[in-house]
N, CA, C and O atoms as a GROMACS GRO file, in nm:
protein
  260
    1UNK      N    1   3.828  24.134  11.039
    1UNK     CA    2   3.927  24.075  11.128
    1UNK      C    3   4.054  24.046  11.047
    1UNK      O    4   4.046  23.994  10.935
    2UNK      N    5   4.167  24.079  11.103
    2UNK     CA    6   4.295  24.054  11.037
    2UNK      C    7   4.357  23.928  11.095
    2UNK      O    8   4.343  23.898  11.214
    3UNK      N    9   4.426  23.854  11.010
    3UNK     CA   10   4.495  23.732  11.051
    3UNK      C   11   4.642  23.752  11.025
    3UNK      O   12   4.683  23.784  10.914
    4UNK      N   13   4.723  23.733  11.128
    4UNK     CA   14   4.867  23.745  11.112
    4UNK      C   15   4.923  23.607  11.083
    4UNK      O   16   4.908  23.514  11.161
    5UNK      N   17   4.990  23.596  10.968
    5UNK     CA   18   5.047  23.468  10.927
    5UNK      C   19   5.189  23.493  10.880
    5UNK      O   20   5.211  23.567  10.784
    6UNK      N   21   5.284  23.431  10.947
    6UNK     CA   22   5.425  23.444  10.917
    6UNK      C   23   5.468  23.590  10.908
    6UNK      O   24   5.543  23.629  10.818
    7UNK      N   25   5.420  23.670  11.003
    7UNK     CA   26   5.460  23.809  11.014
    7UNK      C   27   5.388  23.904  10.920
    7UNK      O   28   5.419  24.023  10.918
    8UNK      N   29   5.293  23.856  10.841
    8UNK     CA   30   5.216  23.941  10.752
    8UNK      C   31   5.070  23.941  10.794
    8UNK      O   32   5.018  23.839  10.839
    9UNK      N   33   5.006  24.057  10.780
    9UNK     CA   34   4.864  24.068  10.814
    9UNK      C   35   4.780  24.050  10.689
    9UNK      O   36   4.806  24.110  10.585
   10UNK      N   37   4.678  23.965  10.701
   10UNK     CA   38   4.587  23.937  10.590
   10UNK      C   39   4.444  23.954  10.639
   10UNK      O   40   4.414  23.929  10.756
   11UNK      N   41   4.356  23.997  10.548
   11UNK     CA   42   4.213  23.991  10.580
   11UNK      C   43   4.176  23.843  10.577
   11UNK      O   44   4.252  23.760  10.526
   12UNK      N   45   4.060  23.809  10.631
   12UNK     CA   46   4.017  23.669  10.629
   12UNK      C   47   4.007  23.618  10.486
   12UNK      O   48   4.048  23.505  10.457
   13UNK      N   49   3.953  23.699  10.397
   13UNK     CA   50   3.938  23.658  10.257
   13UNK      C   51   4.073  23.631  10.193
   13UNK      O   52   4.091  23.531  10.124
   14UNK      N   53   4.170  23.721  10.216
   14UNK     CA   54   4.304  23.701  10.161
   14UNK      C   55   4.368  23.574  10.217
   14UNK      O   56   4.432  23.499  10.144
   15UNK      N   57   4.350  23.552  10.346
   15UNK     CA   58   4.411  23.436  10.410
   15UNK      C   59   4.353  23.306  10.354
   15UNK      O   60   4.427  23.214  10.319
   16UNK      N   61   4.220  23.298  10.345
   16UNK     CA   62   4.158  23.177  10.293
   16UNK      C   63   4.193  23.157  10.146
   16UNK      O   64   4.214  23.044  10.102
   17UNK      N   65   4.198  23.266  10.069
   17UNK     CA   66   4.238  23.256   9.929
   17UNK      C   67   4.379  23.201   9.916
   17UNK      O   68   4.407  23.119   9.829
   18UNK      N   69   4.467  23.247  10.003
   18UNK     CA   70   4.606  23.199  10.003
   18UNK      C   71   4.611  23.050  10.037
   18UNK      O   72   4.687  22.974   9.976
   19UNK      N   73   4.530  23.009  10.134
   19UNK     CA   74   4.525  22.868  10.172
   19UNK      C   75   4.478  22.781  10.055
   19UNK      O   76   4.533  22.674  10.031
   20UNK      N   77   4.377  22.828   9.982
   20UNK     CA   78   4.326  22.754   9.867
   20UNK      C   79   4.434  22.742   9.759
   20UNK      O   80   4.454  22.634   9.703
   21UNK      N   81   4.503  22.852   9.731
   21UNK     CA   82   4.609  22.848   9.629
   21UNK      C   83   4.722  22.753   9.670
   21UNK      O   84   4.774  22.680   9.586
   22UNK      N   85   4.759  22.754   9.797
   22UNK     CA   86   4.863  22.663   9.844
   22UNK      C   87   4.818  22.517   9.829
   22UNK      O   88   4.897  22.432   9.790
   23UNK      N   89   4.692  22.491   9.859
   23UNK     CA   90   4.640  22.354   9.845
   23UNK      C   91   4.644  22.310   9.699
   23UNK      O   92   4.677  22.195   9.670
   24UNK      N   93   4.611  22.401   9.608
   24UNK     CA   94   4.615  22.369   9.466
   24UNK      C   95   4.758  22.339   9.423
   24UNK      O   96   4.783  22.242   9.351
   25UNK      N   97   4.852  22.421   9.468
   25UNK     CA   98   4.992  22.400   9.432
   25UNK      C   99   5.043  22.266   9.482
   25UNK      O  100   5.124  22.201   9.415
   26UNK      N  101   4.998  22.224   9.598
   26UNK     CA  102   5.044  22.098   9.654
   26UNK      C  103   4.996  21.977   9.575
   26UNK      O  104   5.057  21.870   9.580
   27UNK      N  105   4.887  21.993   9.503
   27UNK     CA  106   4.837  21.880   9.424
   27UNK      C  107   4.917  21.861   9.296
   27UNK      O  108   4.916  21.752   9.238
   28UNK      N  109   4.988  21.966   9.253
   28UNK     CA  110   5.065  21.964   9.128
   28UNK      C  111   4.978  21.924   9.009
   28UNK      O  112   5.027  21.865   8.913
   29UNK      N  113   4.851  21.957   9.016
   29UNK     CA  114   4.760  21.927   8.907
   29UNK      C  115   4.699  22.057   8.857
   29UNK      O  116   4.624  22.123   8.928
   30UNK      N  117   4.732  22.094   8.736
   30UNK     CA  118   4.676  22.214   8.676
   30UNK      C  119   4.618  22.178   8.541
   30UNK      O  120   4.690  22.113   8.464
   31UNK      N  121   4.497  22.212   8.505
   31UNK     CA  122   4.403  22.271   8.599
   31UNK      C  123   4.354  22.167   8.700
   31UNK      O  124   4.346  22.048   8.670
   32UNK      N  125   4.322  22.214   8.816
   32UNK     CA  126   4.277  22.126   8.922
   32UNK      C  127   4.128  22.096   8.903
   32UNK      O  128   4.048  22.188   8.886
   33UNK      N  129   4.090  21.969   8.906
   33UNK     CA  130   3.948  21.934   8.889
   33UNK      C  131   3.861  21.998   8.997
   33UNK      O  132   3.903  22.010   9.112
   34UNK      N  133   3.741  22.038   8.959
   34UNK     CA  134   3.648  22.103   9.052
   34UNK      C  135   3.624  22.016   9.176
   34UNK      O  136   3.618  22.068   9.288
   35UNK      N  137   3.611  21.886   9.158
   35UNK     CA  138   3.585  21.796   9.270
   35UNK      C  139   3.698  21.803   9.373
   35UNK      O  140   3.673  21.804   9.494
   36UNK      N  141   3.822  21.809   9.325
   36UNK     CA  142   3.938  21.817   9.416
   36UNK      C  143   3.937  21.951   9.490
   36UNK      O  144   3.963  21.956   9.610
   37UNK      N  145   3.906  22.058   9.418
   37UNK     CA  146   3.901  22.190   9.483
   37UNK      C  147   3.795  22.194   9.593
   37UNK      O  148   3.820  22.247   9.701
   38UNK      N  149   3.678  22.137   9.565
   38UNK     CA  150   3.570  22.136   9.664
   38UNK      C  151   3.612  22.053   9.786
   38UNK      O  152   3.586  22.093   9.899
   39UNK      N  153   3.675  21.938   9.763
   39UNK     CA  154   3.720  21.855   9.875
   39UNK      C  155   3.823  21.929   9.960
   39UNK      O  156   3.818  21.924  10.082
   40UNK      N  157   3.917  22.000   9.894
   40UNK     CA  158   4.019  22.074   9.969
   40UNK      C  159   3.955  22.188  10.046
   40UNK      O  160   3.992  22.215  10.161
   41UNK      N  161   3.858  22.257   9.984
   41UNK     CA  162   3.790  22.367  10.050
   41UNK      C  163   3.712  22.317  10.172
   41UNK      O  164   3.714  22.381  10.277
   42UNK      N  165   3.644  22.205  10.157
   42UNK     CA  166   3.568  22.150  10.269
   42UNK      C  167   3.660  22.107  10.383
   42UNK      O  168   3.627  22.125  10.500
   43UNK      N  169   3.775  22.050  10.349
   43UNK     CA  170   3.872  22.011  10.452
   43UNK      C  171   3.924  22.136  10.524
   43UNK      O  172   3.938  22.136  10.647
   44UNK      N  173   3.952  22.242  10.448
   44UNK     CA  174   4.001  22.365  10.506
   44UNK      C  175   3.893  22.426  10.596
   44UNK      O  176   3.925  22.479  10.703
   45UNK      N  177   3.767  22.421  10.554
   45UNK     CA  178   3.658  22.475  10.636
   45UNK      C  179   3.653  22.402  10.769
   45UNK      O  180   3.639  22.466  10.874
   46UNK      N  181   3.665  22.270  10.769
   46UNK     CA  182   3.660  22.194  10.893
   46UNK      C  183   3.776  22.232  10.985
   46UNK      O  184   3.759  22.241  11.107
   47UNK      N  185   3.894  22.253  10.927
   47UNK     CA  186   4.012  22.289  11.007
   47UNK      C  187   3.999  22.428  11.066
   47UNK      O  188   4.050  22.454  11.175
   48UNK      N  189   3.931  22.518  10.996
   48UNK     CA  190   3.922  22.659  11.036
   48UNK      C  191   3.784  22.695  11.091
   48UNK      O  192   3.752  22.813  11.103
   49UNK      N  193   3.703  22.596  11.123
   49UNK     CA  194   3.563  22.617  11.159
   49UNK      C  195   3.543  22.724  11.266
   49UNK      O  196   3.447  22.801  11.260
   50UNK      N  197   3.631  22.729  11.364
   50UNK     CA  198   3.615  22.828  11.472
   50UNK      C  199   3.636  22.971  11.423
   50UNK      O  200   3.587  23.065  11.487
   51UNK      N  201   3.707  22.990  11.312
   51UNK     CA  202   3.736  23.123  11.261
   51UNK      C  203   3.635  23.170  11.156
   51UNK      O  204   3.630  23.289  11.124
   52UNK      N  205   3.557  23.078  11.103
   52UNK     CA  206   3.468  23.110  10.992
   52UNK      C  207   3.334  23.161  11.044
   52UNK      O  208   3.276  23.106  11.137
   53UNK      N  209   3.289  23.268  10.982
   53UNK     CA  210   3.158  23.324  11.013
   53UNK      C  211   3.051  23.222  10.976
   53UNK      O  212   3.046  23.174  10.862
   54UNK      N  213   2.966  23.187  11.070
   54UNK     CA  214   2.866  23.082  11.049
   54UNK      C  215   2.768  23.118  10.937
   54UNK      O  216   2.725  23.030  10.862
   55UNK      N  217   2.734  23.245  10.924
   55UNK     CA  218   2.642  23.287  10.817
   55UNK      C  219   2.708  23.267  10.680
   55UNK      O  220   2.642  23.222  10.586
   56UNK      N  221   2.836  23.301  10.668
   56UNK     CA  222   2.908  23.280  10.542
   56UNK      C  223   2.913  23.131  10.509
   56UNK      O  224   2.898  23.092  10.393
   57UNK      N  225   2.934  23.047  10.610
   57UNK     CA  226   2.939  22.903  10.589
   57UNK      C  227   2.804  22.852  10.539
   57UNK      O  228   2.798  22.768  10.449
   58UNK      N  229   2.696  22.903  10.596
   58UNK     CA  230   2.563  22.863  10.551
   58UNK      C  231   2.538  22.906  10.407
   58UNK      O  232   2.474  22.833  10.331
   59UNK      N  233   2.588  23.025  10.368
   59UNK     CA  234   2.574  23.070  10.229
   59UNK      C  235   2.650  22.976  10.136
   59UNK      O  236   2.601  22.942  10.029
   60UNK      N  237   2.770  22.933  10.176
   60UNK     CA  238   2.849  22.842  10.095
   60UNK      C  239   2.776  22.707  10.079
   60UNK      O  240   2.768  22.653   9.969
   61UNK      N  241   2.722  22.655  10.189
   61UNK     CA  242   2.652  22.526  10.184
   61UNK      C  243   2.530  22.537  10.094
   61UNK      O  244   2.502  22.448  10.014
   62UNK      N  245   2.455  22.648  10.107
   62UNK     CA  246   2.335  22.666  10.025
   62UNK      C  247   2.374  22.680   9.877
   62UNK      O  248   2.307  22.623   9.791
   63UNK      N  249   2.479  22.755   9.847
   63UNK     CA  250   2.523  22.775   9.708
   63UNK      C  251   2.572  22.645   9.647
   63UNK      O  252   2.554  22.621   9.528
   64UNK      N  253   2.633  22.560   9.728
   64UNK     CA  254   2.686  22.433   9.679
   64UNK      C  255   2.573  22.341   9.633
   64UNK      O  256   2.590  22.264   9.539
   65UNK      N  257   2.459  22.349   9.701
   65UNK     CA  258   2.344  22.264   9.666
   65UNK      C  259   2.285  22.314   9.539
   65UNK      O  260   2.187  22.258   9.490
   0.00000   0.00000   0.00000
């Protein structure tokens, strides 16, 4: 599935990767602590829940444990 964002087409992976990088840049903390990255990723997952493949989400939750 392609996602159109600001006139550009991205795959879901590219779009989520871009969202993660933007979140990191907004923290102005480099390197960004793992805990902060996980919190940002979880917040992004909640915001995008309707777009995320449920099986992929379950893999992420299982891998996190």
